[in-house]
C-alpha positions in Angstrom: 45.2 1.1 12.2 43.5 3.6 9.9 42.8 3.1 6.2 45.6 5.3 5.0 48.2 3.0 6.6 46.4 -0.1 5.2 46.6 1.5 1.7 50.3 2.3 2.1 51.2 -1.2 3.3 49.1 -2.7 0.4 51.0 -0.5 -2.1 54.3 -1.6 -0.7 53.3 -5.2 -0.8 52.0 -4.8 -4.3 48.5 -6.2 -3.5 45.1 -4.9 -4.3 41.7 -5.4 -2.6 38.9 -7.2 -4.4 36.0 -4.9 -5.3 32.7 -5.3 -7.0 32.9 -4.3 -10.6 30.5 -1.6 -11.6 27.8 -3.0 -13.8 27.0 -1.6 -17.2 23.4 -0.4 -17.9 21.7 -2.0 -20.9 20.3 1.1 -22.6 18.9 -0.9 -25.7 15.5 -1.3 -24.2 15.3 2.0 -22.3 12.4 4.2 -23.4 13.5 7.4 -21.6 13.6 10.6 -23.7 14.7 14.2 -23.4 12.3 17.0 -22.4 11.1 18.5 -25.7 8.4 20.6 -24.0 10.3 22.5 -21.2 7.0 23.4 -19.6 5.7 25.2 -22.7 2.4 23.5 -23.3 1.3 25.6 -26.3 0.6 24.3 -29.7 -0.4 26.1 -32.9 -2.6 23.3 -34.3 -4.2 20.0 -33.2 -2.0 16.9 -33.0 1.3 18.7 -32.5 1.7 18.3 -28.8 0.1 15.6 -26.7 0.7 14.9 -23.0 -0.2 11.8 -21.0 -0.5 10.7 -17.3 -2.1 8.3 -14.9 -4.5 9.1 -12.0 -5.8 6.8 -9.3 -9.0 7.0 -7.3 -10.6 4.8 -4.7 -14.0 3.2 -4.9 -15.7 1.1 -2.2 -14.2 -2.1 -3.5 -10.7 -0.9 -4.4 -8.7 1.5 -6.5 -9.3 2.4 -10.1 -6.7 3.8 -12.5 -7.2 6.0 -15.5 -4.6 6.9 -18.2 -5.4 9.7 -20.6 -3.8 11.5 -23.6 -4.5 15.2 -23.9 -4.1 17.4 -27.0 -2.5 20.6 -25.6 -3.9 22.7 -28.5 -7.5 22.3 -27.4 -7.2 20.5 -24.0 -9.3 17.7 -25.4 -8.8 14.2 -24.0 -8.2 12.2 -27.2 -7.6 8.8 -25.7 -8.0 7.2 -22.3 -7.9 3.8 -20.7 -9.4 2.7 -17.4 -8.4 -0.4 -15.4 -8.0 -1.9 -12.0 -4.2 -2.3 -12.6 -1.6 0.5 -13.0 0.5 -1.3 -15.6 2.1 -0.7 -19.0 -1.0 -2.0 -20.8 -3.0 0.9 -19.2 -0.9 3.6 -20.8 -0.3 1.7 -24.1 -4.1 1.4 -24.5 -4.6 5.1 -23.9 -2.0 6.0 -26.5 -3.4 3.5 -29.0 -6.8 5.1 -28.6 -5.4 8.5 -29.3 -3.5 7.4 -32.4 -6.6 5.6 -33.8 -8.8 8.5 -33.1 -6.6 11.4 -34.3 -4.1 12.2 -37.1 -0.7 12.5 -35.6 2.1 13.9 -37.8 4.6 11.1 -38.3 8.0 12.1 -36.7 6.6 15.5 -35.5 3.8 14.9 -33.0 5.2 15.0 -29.4 3.9 12.8 -26.6 5.0 14.1 -23.3 4.9 12.1 -20.0 6.6 11.8 -16.7 9.2 9.2 -15.8 6.7 6.6 -14.4 7.8 3.0 -15.0 4.9 2.5 -17.3 6.2 5.2 -19.6 9.8 4.2 -19.4 9.0 0.6 -20.2 10.3 -1.1 -23.4 6.7 -1.9 -24.5 5.5 1.7 -24.3 8.7 2.9 -26.0 8.3 0.5 -28.9 4.6 1.4 -29.4 5.7 5.1 -29.3 8.2 4.4 -32.1 5.8 2.2 -34.1 3.3 5.1 -34.1 6.2 7.5 -35.1 5.6 9.8 -32.2 8.3 11.8 -30.6 8.7 10.8 -26.9 9.3 13.6 -24.4 9.7 13.3 -20.6 10.0 15.9 -17.8 12.3 15.7 -14.9 11.8 13.1 -12.2 9.3 14.0 -9.5 8.3 17.4 -10.7 4.6 17.8 -11.3 5.1 21.2 -13.1 6.8 19.4 -16.0 3.4 17.8 -16.8 1.2 20.7 -15.5 -1.5 20.5 -18.1 -2.4 16.9 -17.3 -2.2 17.7 -13.5 -4.7 20.5 -14.2 -7.1 18.1 -15.9 -6.9 15.6 -13.0 -7.6 18.4 -10.6 -10.7 19.4 -12.5 -11.8 15.8 -12.5 -11.4 15.6 -8.8 -13.3 18.8 -8.1 -16.2 18.3 -10.6 -16.8 14.6 -10.2 -14.9 12.8 -7.5 -15.5 15.3 -4.7 -19.2 15.4 -5.4 -20.0 11.7 -5.0 -18.6 8.5 -3.5 -18.8 5.5 -5.8 -19.4 2.1 -4.1 -17.8 0.0 -6.9 -14.9 0.4 -9.4 -17.4 -0.4 -12.2 -19.5 2.5 -11.2 -16.5 4.8 -10.9 -15.2 3.7 -14.3 -18.6 4.5 -15.9 -18.7 7.9 -14.1 -15.2 8.8 -15.3 -16.0 7.8 -18.9 -19.2 9.9 -18.8 -17.3 12.9 -17.4 -14.7 12.7 -20.2 -16.8 12.0 -23.2 -20.2 13.5 -22.3 -19.1 16.6 -20.3 -15.4 17.6 -20.4 -14.7 17.2 -24.1 -18.0 18.6 -25.6 -19.2 21.1 -23.0 -16.6 22.0 -20.3 -15.6 25.6 -21.1 -12.1 26.9 -20.6 -11.0 30.5 -20.2 -7.8 29.8 -22.0 -9.9 28.7 -25.0 -12.0 31.8 -25.2 -14.7 30.3 -23.0 -15.1 27.4 -25.5 -15.1 23.7 -24.9 -12.3 21.5 -26.3 -14.6 20.2 -29.1 -16.0 23.7 -29.9 -12.5 25.1 -30.0 -11.3 22.5 -32.5 -14.4 23.0 -34.6 -13.7 26.7 -34.7 -10.1 26.1 -35.7 -11.1 23.7 -38.5 -13.7 26.1 -39.8 -11.2 28.9 -39.9 -8.7 26.7 -41.7 -11.3 25.7 -44.3 -12.3 29.4 -44.8 -8.7 30.4 -45.5 -7.6 27.3 -47.3 
């Protein structure tokens, strides 16, 4: 007997099968956001568009994770956090460092990320709202929607991680910190910045603003 006959006989008998009710999603604590960037990672001034992501790298005694926040105007890493766990605290600490270090525009500075569970968590969403940042997320599983952060991680891989093997996570953490703060931000030149480093590019911008202001 096929299912169509069963359906007909059930209708004639006035009976209905028991089925699982579709549950309702609780969206109150959901931190997802629309894509405010649309792959356009250009900004006319500092602290207008930030992006963030997590990278992981192995050491001799296990994996190490680094979350960073990048200012798209200058490509400067303005906040980062390094830990042995890839959890929400990792990304919240990176965002908190960026907020403490910079001058985000309340209700106007965009923080763009992917749909990782750390970024869609309630805790991250609440800290985002507390800092009055505008959350933005690309589509799921598309690296091009956070291409600027992917480019930074690629540079880190080539310039640091491919050149040496670190025996411990502590040694790797120190090397990543030194690469960011002592090389990438102050000295690493970018063709897109007129062959200036992120720090030099921002200094040039502030000097120009002061001269015209």
